[in-house]
C-alpha positions as CSV (number, residue, x, y, z in Angstrom):
1,M,116.6,147.3,79.9
2,N,117.5,147.9,83.3
3,S,120.8,149.4,83.8
4,D,122.7,146.8,85.9
5,E,121.9,144.3,82.9
6,V,124.1,146.1,80.7
7,P,127.6,145.2,80.2
8,E,129.8,147.9,81.3
9,T,131.5,150.1,78.8
10,R,135.3,150.5,78.4
11,F,137.8,151.7,76.1
12,A,140.9,150.2,74.3
13,R,143.4,152.5,72.8
14,S,144.2,151.7,68.9
15,G,146.9,154.1,68.3
16,D,145.7,157.7,69.4
17,V,141.7,156.6,69.2
18,S,139.9,155.0,72.1
19,I,137.8,152.7,71.1
20,A,134.4,151.8,73.1
21,Y,133.7,147.9,73.7
22,Q,131.5,145.9,75.8
23,A,132.8,142.2,76.9
24,M,130.2,139.7,78.7
25,G,130.5,136.1,79.3
26,A,133.1,133.8,80.3
27,G,133.1,130.7,78.0
28,P,136.0,128.9,76.5
29,I,135.5,130.7,73.1
30,N,136.4,134.1,72.4
31,L,134.0,135.8,70.0
32,V,134.4,139.2,68.7
33,F,131.1,140.8,66.8
34,V,132.2,143.2,64.6
35,P,129.1,145.2,63.6
36,G,127.8,146.9,60.3
37,I,127.8,150.6,59.2
38,V,125.7,151.8,62.3
39,F,126.4,150.6,65.8
40,H,126.5,151.8,69.2
41,V,127.4,149.6,72.0
42,E,125.2,151.2,74.5
43,A,121.9,152.2,72.4
44,V,121.8,149.0,71.0
45,H,120.6,147.2,74.4
46,D,117.3,149.6,73.4
47,I,116.7,147.5,70.5
48,P,114.1,144.3,71.4
49,G,116.2,140.9,71.1
50,A,119.5,142.8,70.9
51,T,120.7,141.8,74.3
52,D,119.4,138.5,74.4
53,F,121.1,137.9,71.3
54,F,124.7,138.9,73.0
55,R,123.4,137.0,76.0
56,R,122.6,133.6,74.2
57,L,126.3,133.9,72.5
58,S,127.8,134.6,76.0
59,S,126.4,131.5,77.6
60,F,129.1,129.5,75.8
61,S,131.4,132.2,74.7
62,R,133.5,135.1,76.1
63,V,131.3,138.0,73.6
64,V,133.1,141.2,72.7
65,V,131.0,144.2,70.8
66,F,132.8,147.4,70.1
67,D,131.9,150.7,68.3
68,K,134.3,151.3,65.4
69,R,136.2,154.3,65.2
70,G,134.0,157.5,64.5
71,Q,130.8,155.5,65.8
72,G,129.2,155.1,68.8
73,L,131.4,155.9,71.9
74,S,134.8,155.8,70.0
75,D,136.7,158.9,69.8
76,R,135.4,161.2,66.5
77,I,137.9,161.0,63.6
78,A,138.5,163.2,60.5
79,G,137.6,161.6,57.2
80,A,137.2,157.8,56.7
81,P,139.5,155.4,58.3
82,T,141.2,152.9,56.2
83,L,140.3,149.4,56.1
84,E,143.9,148.8,58.0
85,E,143.0,151.0,60.5
86,R,139.5,149.3,61.2
87,A,141.3,146.2,61.6
88,D,143.5,147.6,64.2
89,D,140.7,148.3,66.1
90,V,139.9,144.9,66.3
91,R,143.4,144.0,67.4
92,A,143.3,146.9,70.1
93,V,140.3,145.3,71.7
94,M,141.5,141.8,71.4
95,D,144.9,142.5,73.0
96,E,143.0,144.9,75.9
97,L,141.0,141.8,76.7
98,E,144.2,139.3,76.5
99,M,142.4,137.2,73.7
100,T,145.3,135.8,71.5
101,R,142.8,133.7,69.1
102,V,138.9,134.6,68.2
103,A,135.9,133.4,66.4
104,L,135.4,136.8,64.1
105,C,131.6,137.4,63.7
106,G,131.3,140.2,60.8
107,F,127.9,141.7,60.3
108,S,127.0,143.7,57.1
109,E,129.4,146.1,56.4
110,G,131.6,144.7,59.2
111,A,131.8,141.6,57.3
112,M,134.5,142.8,54.9
113,M,136.4,144.2,57.7
114,S,136.2,140.9,59.3
115,A,137.6,139.0,56.4
116,F,140.2,141.4,56.2
117,F,141.5,141.0,59.6
118,A,141.3,137.4,59.2
119,A,143.6,137.4,56.0
120,S,145.9,139.8,57.9
121,Y,146.1,137.9,61.0
122,P,145.0,134.1,60.5
123,D,147.2,133.1,63.7
124,R,144.5,135.4,65.9
125,V,141.5,134.2,64.0
126,S,140.0,130.2,64.7
127,H,136.9,131.1,62.8
128,L,135.1,133.5,60.5
129,I,131.6,134.1,60.5
130,I,130.1,136.3,58.0
131,I,126.1,137.5,58.3
132,G,124.8,139.7,55.6
133,G,128.1,140.5,54.0
134,L,128.2,141.8,50.5
135,A,131.2,141.6,47.9
136,K,130.1,145.2,46.9
137,F,127.1,147.2,47.7
138,S,126.3,149.0,43.9
139,R,125.8,147.5,40.8
140,S,128.7,147.6,37.8
141,D,129.4,146.1,34.7
142,D,131.1,142.9,36.3
143,Y,128.7,142.8,39.4
144,P,125.2,142.9,38.4
145,Y,123.7,142.0,41.8
146,G,123.8,145.5,43.6
147,P,121.3,148.4,43.3
148,S,121.7,150.8,40.1
149,D,122.7,154.2,40.8
150,D,119.2,155.5,40.0
151,Q,117.9,153.0,43.1
152,I,120.5,154.4,45.3
153,R,119.4,158.0,44.4
154,K,116.0,157.0,45.2
155,G,116.8,155.1,48.5
156,A,119.1,158.1,49.6
157,A,115.7,160.4,49.0
158,A,114.1,158.3,51.3
159,Y,116.7,158.7,54.4
160,G,114.8,160.0,57.2
161,T,111.4,159.1,56.1
162,G,111.1,155.5,58.0
163,R,110.4,153.9,54.4
164,L,113.8,152.0,54.2
165,F,113.4,150.8,58.1
166,K,110.0,149.6,57.4
167,A,111.0,147.7,54.3
168,A,114.2,146.2,55.9
169,A,113.0,145.7,59.5
170,P,109.1,146.0,59.7
171,S,108.8,144.0,63.1
172,L,110.9,147.0,64.5
173,A,109.5,149.9,62.8
174,L,107.1,152.1,64.8
């Protein structure tokens, strides 16, 4: 992708952490895309179709994507952030852009954070969109749908081999 086609990366303050974000479009709807477990606001544009996806959304809305704290271009942190801290990152980006009310789109691991934000700040969310969200990742007595501990261990052993990527996104695998 040509560098002049990529939206400018900016930063919002959430407490003492800088949150990287990009905004595009100027439609009447404000849409905040909350990414999954791994995301980078600039590297995402290297994935075929990703920029086209965000550009299509920006044809009718002002779209914001951001790097969660500890990821991408956002500040590094020690330990794992709380759900409340992550929700505050969404609020910080919205405030930076003077967005009072948004459609919130949570993808994968970002779905839980989006649902939490919508429940915590119902006056700031007009719509909640969940893509690929899970109630829980792993299997348990009360949740028989996720992978077993053994399946998770075997999957973890495949990390870095490309097998999981080929299974999850074969059209993008090399």
